[in-house]
C-alpha positions in Angstrom: -18.8 -12.2 -3.6 -16.3 -11.1 -6.2 -12.7 -12.0 -5.6 -11.8 -8.3 -5.3 -14.3 -7.7 -2.5 -12.7 -10.0 0.0 -12.4 -8.5 3.5 -9.0 -7.2 4.6 -8.3 -10.4 6.6 -9.5 -12.7 3.8 -7.1 -11.1 1.4 -4.3 -11.3 4.0 -5.0 -15.0 4.3 -4.9 -15.3 0.6 -1.5 -13.8 0.1 0.5 -14.7 3.3 2.1 -17.9 4.3 -0.1 -19.8 6.8 0.2 -18.7 10.4 2.8 -16.0 9.8 0.6 -12.8 10.1 1.2 -10.7 13.2 -0.9 -7.5 13.4 0.9 -4.3 14.4 -0.6 -2.4 17.3 -2.6 0.7 16.2 -1.3 4.1 17.3 -3.6 5.7 19.9 -5.3 9.0 18.9 -7.9 11.0 20.8 -10.4 13.1 18.8 -13.5 15.0 19.8 -17.1 14.0 19.1 -17.7 13.1 15.5 -14.1 13.4 14.5 -11.8 16.4 13.7 -14.5 18.4 12.0 -17.4 17.5 14.3 -19.3 16.1 11.3 -22.7 15.2 12.7 -23.3 11.4 12.9 -19.7 10.5 12.0 -19.1 8.6 15.3 -22.3 6.6 14.6 -21.1 5.8 11.1 -17.8 4.5 12.4 -19.5 2.5 15.1 -21.8 0.8 12.5 -18.8 0.2 10.2 -16.9 -1.4 13.1 -19.8 -3.6 14.0 -20.3 -4.7 10.4 -16.7 -5.5 9.7 -15.1 -6.3 13.0 -12.4 -3.7 12.4 -11.7 -0.5 14.2 -10.4 1.3 11.1 -10.2 1.0 7.3 -6.8 -0.7 7.2 -5.2 -3.7 8.9 -1.4 -3.6 9.2 1.0 -6.3 10.2 4.0 -8.4 9.3 3.9 -11.8 7.6 5.9 -14.1 5.3 4.9 -14.1 1.6 6.5 -17.0 -0.2 9.0 -17.2 2.5 10.0 -13.5 2.5 9.0 -11.3 5.5 7.1 -8.1 4.7 4.9 -5.4 6.1 1.4 -5.7 4.7 -1.3 -3.1 4.6 -4.7 -4.5 3.8 -7.7 -2.2 3.2 -11.1 -3.1 4.6 -13.5 -1.7 2.0 -16.5 -2.5 4.2 -15.3 0.1 6.6 -16.6 3.4 5.1 -15.4 2.4 1.7 -11.8 1.8 2.7 -11.5 5.6 3.0 -8.5 7.4 4.4 -9.0 9.5 7.5 -6.6 10.8 10.2 -6.5 7.5 12.1 -5.9 5.6 8.8 -2.9 7.9 8.2 -1.6 7.1 11.7 -1.7 3.4 11.0 -0.1 3.8 7.5 2.7 6.0 8.9 3.4 3.5 11.7 3.5 0.6 9.3 6.0 2.3 7.0 8.1 3.3 10.0 8.1 -0.3 11.2 9.2 -1.5 7.7 12.2 0.9 7.7 13.2 0.1 11.3 13.2 -3.6 10.6 14.4 -3.4 6.9 11.3 -5.0 5.5 9.5 -4.5 2.1 6.0 -3.1 2.1 3.0 -4.7 0.4 -0.2 -2.5 0.2 -3.3 -4.5 -0.6 -5.5 -1.6 -1.7 -9.3 -1.3 -1.9 -10.4 2.2 -1.3 -12.6 5.0 -2.6 -10.2 7.6 -1.5 -10.3 10.3 1.2 -12.9 10.3 3.9 -15.4 13.1 3.3 -16.4 13.5 7.0 -12.8 14.7 7.7 -12.6 17.2 4.9 -9.2 18.8 4.4 -7.8 16.8 7.3 -8.4 13.6 5.2 -6.7 15.1 2.2 -3.6 15.8 4.2 -3.2 12.1 4.9 -2.2 11.6 1.2 0.8 13.9 1.8 1.7 11.8 4.9 1.4 8.5 2.9 3.4 9.9 -0.1 6.1 11.0 2.3 6.3 7.6 3.9 6.5 5.9 0.5 9.3 8.3 -0.5 11.3 7.7 2.7 10.9 3.9 2.3 12.2 4.1 -1.3 15.1 6.2 -0.2 15.9 3.5 2.4 16.2 1.0 -0.5 13.2 -1.1 0.5 10.8 -2.5 -2.1 7.2 -1.6 -2.3 4.8 -3.9 -4.2 1.2 -2.9 -4.5 -1.8 -5.1 -5.2 -4.8 -3.2 -6.7 -8.1 -4.7 -5.6 -11.6 -3.4 -6.5 -11.9 -0.5 -6.3 -8.5 1.4 -6.2 -9.4 5.0 -6.7 -8.6 8.5 -5.4 -5.6 9.1 -3.1 -5.2 5.3 -2.5 -4.3 4.9 -6.1 -2.3 8.1 -6.4 0.0 7.3 -3.4 0.1 3.6 -2.3 -0.7 2.3 -5.7 1.0 4.4 -8.3 3.9 5.1 -6.0 4.9 1.5 -5.7 7.9 -0.1 -7.4 5.8 -3.0 -8.8 2.0 -2.6 -9.4 0.0 -5.8 -9.6 -3.8 -5.8 -10.1 -6.7 -8.3 -9.7 -8.7 -9.0 -12.9 -11.5 -6.5 -13.5 -10.6 -4.2 -10.6 -11.7 -0.6 -11.0 -8.5 1.5 -11.0 -8.2 5.2 -11.5 -8.0 8.5 -9.7 -11.6 9.5 -10.5 -14.3 7.2 -9.0 -17.3 6.2 -11.0 -19.5 8.9 -9.4 -17.3 11.8 -10.5 -16.2 10.8 -14.0 -17.3 12.7 -17.1 -20.6 11.4 -18.4 -19.0 10.4 -21.7 -15.9 8.7 -20.1 -15.2 5.2 -21.3 -15.6 2.9 -18.2 -13.1 0.4 -19.7 -10.4 3.0 -19.3 -10.7 2.7 -15.5 -10.0 -1.0 -15.3 -6.9 -2.9 -14.2 -6.5 -4.2 -17.7 -6.5 -0.7 -19.2 -3.9 0.5 -16.6 -1.6 -2.4 -17.6 -2.1 -1.5 -21.3 -1.3 2.2 -20.6 1.8 1.2 -18.6 0.5 2.5 -15.2 0.4 -1.0 -13.8 2.7 -4.0 -14.4 0.4 -7.1 -14.6 -3.0 -8.5 -13.9 -2.7 -11.5 -11.6 -5.4 -14.0 -10.7 -6.3 -14.1 -7.0 -5.1 -17.7 -6.7 -1.7 -16.7 -8.1 -1.1 -13.5 -6.1 0.9 -15.2 -3.3 3.3 -16.9 -5.7 3.8 -13.8 -7.8 4.3 -11.6 -4.8 6.8 -14.1 -3.4 8.8 -14.0 -6.5 9.0 -10.2 -6.7 9.8 -9.9 -3.0 12.7 -12.3 -3.4 14.0 -10.6 -6.5 13.7 -7.1 -5.1 15.0 -7.8 -1.6 17.9 -9.8 -3.1 18.5 -11.6 0.1 16.6 -14.9 -0.4 13.9 -14.2 2.2 16.0 -12.1 4.6 15.5 -8.4 5.3 17.3 -6.3 2.7 20.7 -4.9 3.7 21.0 -1.1 4.3 21.7 0.9 1.2 25.3 2.0 1.1 26.0 5.7 1.5 27.0 7.2 -1.8 30.6 8.5 -2.0 32.2 11.0 -4.3 34.0 9.5 -7.3 37.0 10.4 -9.2 37.8 9.6 -12.9 36.2 6.5 -14.3 33.9 6.2 -11.3 36.7 5.4 -8.9 36.7 6.9 -5.3 39.2 9.8 -5.3 41.7 7.8 -3.2 41.5 4.6 -5.2 44.4 4.1 -7.6 43.9 2.9 -11.1 44.4 -0.9 -11.6 47.7 -2.0 -13.0 47.6 -4.6 -15.8 49.3 -7.9 -14.8 
């Protein structure tokens, strides 16, 4: 099995400090038969995916220490309908980001997805807006986001969780790009949709070997949190400034 096709829980074990992962409870959502669009056979597809993977949805969210720094982790399970994003996926992602802001924790998405879930149509596409909003709110709160691109990282997963992160790391040989292999132009260069090509183009920051991901993530989390493993402090509220960047009431310094 390629390194990039580890299950969600295998990749969580790879990057987190031993015994520190605690799964967040999934939000409850009721939907009609075969999902929001009554797509025939959708419930059966989800049931097969759950039996095959042992997961109830395409993401596993929780908190853990990575190199000694606590973080919220979002691990995609590609074996669950291609790691696709549906309404319930959006619920979990939104809850994970909200937990991160409430507890002042950085966010680490471990992405492996084909994009939006076709059985939910436009409802699935609206999840990208939800995720992008959560990412923006988390950035505004001054909390780091460090994405790890697994194979594949395509569609809305790349456009929001991946490209929207502060630091973008990728596993060697991972397929990365908005267009998946089935919908690219026939004359497209497959090499352009790799992790290595995204680094060369400046869309990702580094390719990291699986055995090095925990160490590299730990370094970035410590650097960006700036608190040596503790939760980042709240971002100060900006104030108006006077001449030379001083607050209006602050006097100029007097030479000794």
